[in-house]
C-alpha positions, 0 to 999 in steps of 0.5 A: 777480323774484317766481315767476312772473316767474322761471317765465316766464323760463326758459319765455322761454328754452326758446321763441322769440318772433316780432314780432307782425308776423310772426305776423301776415303769417304768419296772413294766409297761412294758415302758421300757427294764431293761438291767444289764451290770454287770459281770455274777457272780455279776448277778447271786448272785442278780439282779434287778427284771425283768431285762436282763443280758447282760455284759458290754462287750456284750452289744453293740454286743447283744442289737440288738438281745434283742432290735431290735427296736430303739426307746424301752425305755432301762435302763441301770444299773450296781453296781454303775452307772460308767459302765451302763452310759458308756453303756448307751452312747454306745447304743445312738451312735448306734442310740437307742433314749431313753437310761437312766442309773440308777443313782447309779446303783444296789447299789442305787436299793438294798438301796430303798428296790426295788425287786430283784431276784437270778438264 
């Protein structure tokens, strides 16, 4: 296991992962904000329907503009789940009280046949 994998494994101990189907139903009902933390080119190619885009490098800087209420449920995802776990842990450290990460990331979302959208 390399350092990045160790960092992700530690982050996953501190966050809650949910299934893509649970994430989709929560965001579809308006119960949570879905945040895509992948890079711009990945977002443009395809992303989960209803997601907002804040790259992993800017999520901490821009989250307060997008989600000012610390009690708002947030669900993060990336390609496979690693960067989203780090982002979720970071948002929790910033005081967000209800942050989740999609287990398996956007790959799992697509495998589950859930709706996506191109820009």
